[in-house]
C-alpha positions in Angstrom: 36.4 137.6 -47.6 32.7 137.9 -48.7 30.7 134.9 -49.9 30.8 136.3 -53.6 34.3 136.1 -53.5 34.7 132.6 -52.0 32.2 131.5 -54.6 34.3 132.9 -57.5 37.4 131.2 -56.1 35.5 127.7 -55.9 34.4 128.5 -59.4 38.1 128.9 -60.6 39.1 125.7 -58.7 36.4 123.9 -60.6 37.5 125.2 -64.0 40.9 124.3 -63.2 39.8 120.8 -62.1 38.2 120.2 -65.6 41.4 121.8 -67.3 43.6 119.3 -65.5 41.2 116.5 -66.3 41.4 117.1 -70.0 45.2 117.5 -69.7 45.5 114.4 -68.0 43.3 112.4 -70.5 45.2 113.9 -73.2 48.5 112.8 -71.7 47.0 109.3 -71.1 46.2 109.1 -74.9 49.6 110.0 -75.9 50.9 107.7 -73.4 48.8 104.8 -75.0 50.1 105.5 -78.4 53.9 105.5 -77.2 52.9 102.1 -75.7 51.7 100.9 -79.1 54.9 102.1 -81.0 56.9 100.5 -78.4 55.4 97.2 -78.9 55.8 97.2 -82.7 59.5 98.0 -82.0 59.8 95.2 -79.3 60.9 97.7 -76.7 59.9 97.4 -72.9 57.3 99.7 -72.0 58.8 101.0 -68.8 61.8 103.3 -69.1 63.2 104.4 -65.6 65.6 106.7 -67.2 62.8 108.5 -69.1 60.9 108.7 -65.9 63.7 110.3 -64.0 64.3 112.8 -66.6 60.8 113.9 -66.6 60.6 114.1 -62.9 64.0 116.4 -62.8 62.4 118.8 -65.5 59.2 119.1 -63.5 60.9 119.9 -60.4 63.4 122.1 -61.9 60.2 124.2 -63.3 58.3 123.8 -59.9 57.8 127.4 -58.3 55.6 126.3 -55.4 53.9 126.4 -53.2 54.2 122.6 -53.2 57.4 121.1 -52.1 59.4 119.2 -54.8 58.7 115.7 -52.8 54.9 116.5 -53.0 55.2 117.3 -56.8 57.4 114.1 -57.4 54.8 111.9 -55.6 51.8 113.3 -57.7 53.4 112.9 -61.0 54.6 109.5 -60.0 51.1 108.5 -59.5 50.3 109.8 -62.9 53.2 108.1 -64.5 52.1 104.7 -62.8 48.5 105.1 -63.9 49.8 105.4 -67.7 52.0 102.5 -67.3 48.9 100.5 -66.1 46.8 102.0 -69.0 49.3 100.7 -71.4 49.3 97.2 -69.6 45.5 97.2 -69.9 45.7 97.7 -73.7 48.2 94.7 -73.8 45.8 92.6 -71.8 42.9 93.3 -74.0 45.1 92.1 -77.0 45.8 88.8 -75.6 45.3 86.0 -78.1 43.8 83.6 -75.4 41.4 86.2 -74.3 37.6 85.7 -75.0 37.6 89.3 -76.3 39.8 88.4 -79.0 38.1 85.3 -79.8 34.3 84.9 -78.6 33.8 81.5 -79.6 35.1 78.4 -77.6 38.2 76.8 -78.8 37.5 73.1 -79.6 40.5 70.6 -79.8 40.0 67.2 -81.8 41.9 64.4 -80.0 41.2 61.2 -81.9 37.7 61.8 -82.5 37.1 63.6 -78.8 36.2 67.2 -79.4 37.7 68.7 -76.1 35.7 72.1 -75.4 32.6 71.1 -77.2 30.4 71.3 -73.9 30.6 67.7 -73.1 32.6 66.4 -70.2 35.7 64.6 -71.0 38.1 62.4 -68.9 41.9 61.6 -68.7 43.0 58.7 -66.6 46.3 56.9 -66.3 49.3 55.9 -63.9 51.2 58.8 -62.4 54.5 57.5 -64.0 55.1 54.8 -67.0 56.8 52.0 -65.1 56.4 49.2 -67.6 54.4 48.3 -70.7 52.2 45.9 -68.6 51.4 48.6 -66.0 50.3 50.9 -68.7 48.4 48.4 -70.9 46.5 47.1 -67.9 45.2 50.7 -67.1 44.6 51.4 -71.0 42.4 48.3 -71.1 40.2 49.4 -68.3 40.0 53.0 -69.9 39.2 51.4 -73.3 36.3 49.1 -71.7 34.7 52.6 -70.5 34.6 53.9 -74.0 37.1 56.6 -72.9 39.8 57.7 -75.2 42.4 59.8 -73.2 45.2 58.2 -71.3 47.9 60.0 -69.2 51.3 58.6 -68.0 54.4 60.4 -67.0 57.7 59.5 -68.9 59.7 62.3 -67.3 58.9 62.9 -63.7 60.0 66.2 -62.0 60.4 65.3 -58.4 61.0 67.3 -55.3 63.8 64.8 -54.3 66.5 64.1 -56.7 66.5 60.6 -55.3 62.9 59.9 -56.2 61.9 58.0 -59.5 62.5 60.5 -62.4 60.7 58.4 -65.0 61.8 56.1 -68.0 62.3 59.1 -70.3 62.2 58.2 -74.0 61.8 54.7 -73.1 58.6 55.6 -71.4 57.4 57.7 -74.5 57.8 54.5 -76.6 55.7 52.6 -74.3 52.8 55.0 -74.5 53.0 55.3 -78.3 52.9 51.4 -78.5 49.7 51.5 -76.0 48.4 54.3 -78.2 48.3 52.3 -81.3 47.1 49.0 -79.8 44.4 50.3 -77.8 43.4 53.4 -80.2 43.7 56.1 -77.4 45.4 59.5 -77.4 48.2 59.8 -75.0 49.1 62.7 -72.7 52.6 62.9 -71.1 54.6 65.8 -69.5 57.7 67.2 -70.9 60.2 69.0 -69.1 62.8 70.1 -71.4 62.5 72.3 -74.7 65.2 70.0 -76.5 62.8 66.8 -76.0 59.8 68.5 -77.5 60.7 67.5 -81.2 61.3 64.0 -80.3 58.1 63.6 -78.1 55.6 64.7 -80.8 56.5 61.5 -82.5 55.3 59.5 -79.7 52.5 61.3 -77.8 49.2 63.4 -78.8 49.3 66.0 -76.1 52.2 67.6 -74.6 51.7 68.2 -71.0 53.4 71.2 -69.5 53.6 70.6 -65.6 52.7 73.0 -62.5 56.7 73.3 -62.0 57.3 74.3 -65.6 54.4 76.7 -65.9 56.8 79.5 -66.2 59.6 77.7 -68.0 59.3 80.2 -71.1 61.8 78.4 -73.3 59.7 75.3 -72.8 56.5 77.4 -73.4 58.0 78.7 -76.6 59.2 75.2 -78.0 55.5 73.9 -77.4 54.0 76.9 -79.3 56.6 76.1 -82.4 54.9 72.8 -83.0 51.6 71.5 -84.2 50.5 69.5 -81.2 47.8 70.1 -78.5 49.4 71.3 -75.2 47.9 70.8 -71.9 49.1 73.4 -69.5 48.9 73.2 -65.7 48.7 76.0 -63.3 51.9 76.7 -61.3 52.1 75.7 -57.5 51.8 79.4 -56.4 50.8 81.1 -59.6 48.1 83.7 -59.9 45.5 83.3 -62.5 46.9 86.2 -64.5 50.2 84.5 -64.5 48.3 81.3 -65.7 46.6 83.0 -68.7 50.0 84.7 -69.6 51.8 81.5 -69.7 49.2 80.1 -72.1 49.7 83.3 -74.2 53.5 82.3 -74.6 52.4 79.1 -76.4 49.8 80.8 -78.4 52.2 83.7 -79.4 54.3 81.2 -81.0 51.7 79.8 -83.2 50.1 77.0 -81.4 46.5 77.7 -80.4 45.6 74.1 -79.4 45.8 74.6 -75.5 43.9 73.2 -72.6 44.2 74.8 -69.3 44.4 72.6 -66.2 43.7 73.7 -62.7 45.7 71.3 -60.3 45.5 73.2 -56.9 47.8 75.9 -55.6 49.9 75.9 -52.5 48.2 77.4 -49.5 48.7 77.1 -45.6 46.2 74.1 -45.5 47.7 70.7 -45.1 44.4 68.5 -45.2 44.8 68.2 -48.8 48.0 68.0 -50.9 47.2 71.3 -52.4 44.0 73.8 -52.2 41.8 73.2 -55.4 41.0 76.6 -56.6 37.5 75.6 -58.0 36.5 79.3 -58.6 39.5 79.3 -61.2 37.5 77.2 -63.5 34.6 79.8 -64.3 37.1 82.8 -64.3 39.4 81.0 -66.9 36.1 80.0 -69.0 35.0 83.9 -68.9 38.5 85.3 -69.3 39.9 82.9 -72.2 38.3 80.7 -74.9 40.2 77.6 -74.0 39.1 74.3 -72.6 39.6 74.0 -68.8 40.5 70.8 -67.2 40.6 70.0 -63.3 43.2 67.5 -62.1 41.8 66.0 -59.0 44.5 63.9 -57.9 47.3 66.5 -57.6 44.8 69.1 -56.0 43.5 66.8 -53.3 46.3 64.2 -52.9 43.4 61.9 -51.3 41.5 59.1 -53.1 38.5 59.7 -50.7 38.2 63.4 -52.1 38.5 62.4 -55.9 34.9 61.9 -56.8 33.4 64.8 -54.9 36.1 67.1 -56.3 35.4 65.9 -60.0 31.8 66.2 -59.4 32.3 69.9 -58.1 34.7 70.6 -61.2 32.0 69.4 -63.7 29.3 71.1 -62.0 31.1 74.4 -62.0 31.7 74.3 -65.7 35.1 72.3 -66.3 35.6 70.9 -69.7 37.2 67.7 -68.2 38.6 65.9 -65.1 42.0 64.2 -64.8 42.7 61.6 -62.2 45.3 59.0 -61.7 44.8 55.1 -61.9 47.4 52.4 -61.1 46.8 48.6 -61.2 48.4 48.5 -57.8 49.1 51.9 -56.1 51.0 50.3 -53.0 53.7 49.3 -55.2 53.7 52.5 -57.6 57.2 54.3 -57.8 55.5 57.6 -57.5 52.5 59.1 -55.7 51.2 55.9 -54.4 48.7 57.3 -52.0 46.7 59.3 -54.2 46.3 56.8 -57.2 43.0 54.8 -57.8 43.2 51.1 -58.2 41.2 49.3 -60.9 38.2 48.7 -58.6 38.1 52.1 -57.2 38.4 53.5 -61.0 35.4 51.6 -61.8 33.3 52.7 -58.8 34.7 56.4 -59.5 33.6 56.5 -63.2 30.3 54.6 -62.4 29.4 57.5 -59.9 30.7 60.3 -61.9 28.6 59.1 -65.0 25.5 59.2 -62.7 26.5 62.8 -61.7 26.8 64.0 -65.6 23.6 62.3 -66.5 21.8 63.9 -63.7 23.2 67.3 -64.4 22.4 67.1 -68.0 
């Protein structure tokens, strides 16, 4: 074969490459349109029966030289790329996405504008144990000019024999404290059926790590007009975390605060591993405020301050930490809660850090 003939063959291959490119892109545009139609109809994008029928038709018309197994592999990759393209279209349309809403979401909690560019703080006991216990912490929070108080009324615990919280009685204590000290109270709700009752007593619904993908709970929280603090799951990816927030917003509630609380890894020096890089990623990908729970991420009182400084330095909108009048006798998480003296020292140092940064 002469060089001229070889060049002609290569030229024909180049032409076919461009024809294939044009056909593949035309197919991709049709797949995108099919995805949009399916979305309006509420139909799941992936249809394995349809994919099998297409592959069978293609193989029936395969005249070689490729074996059917090779042809099936090539077209499966094309099908997969088309499905990913549909997913990309869906991701671009997320309501929580900054592409959908470029400006920051700002949430008003009794005069505190969460997401306004200023640091905010949530302190309080792990669990509501009594009125006196919560009131003691609330007084210390109030003295510092702070507005947000946390306290668990429903406590999902690893062991079924551990303290599970006071339930409705705990919510009533939080409501009494909120009214007496003019604070906004945050408490975790674990059951969708409790949402309607809970909104009468608390200012922010917390959805904890173990319930991040409790989709019925997310939908129930999305159906009420009450801010939601959503914590990242123990082993959840950032994409899964963002989609959990989308469940809430898709059901009508856009008042969402994301909370990074550490993820489970092989490391045992801390309770969890604080994924500090998640903060700027969430700030870039979504328009929602982002908090960091330094208590559950570290599980160590000696690491609360440096972790809080790191969170604020990297752009977090707020920090959450646990405070108890006497951690040694706390009914849950005694090793990681600050006492009142430690709380005073923590807040004094964090204020210095914030002032220096500003």
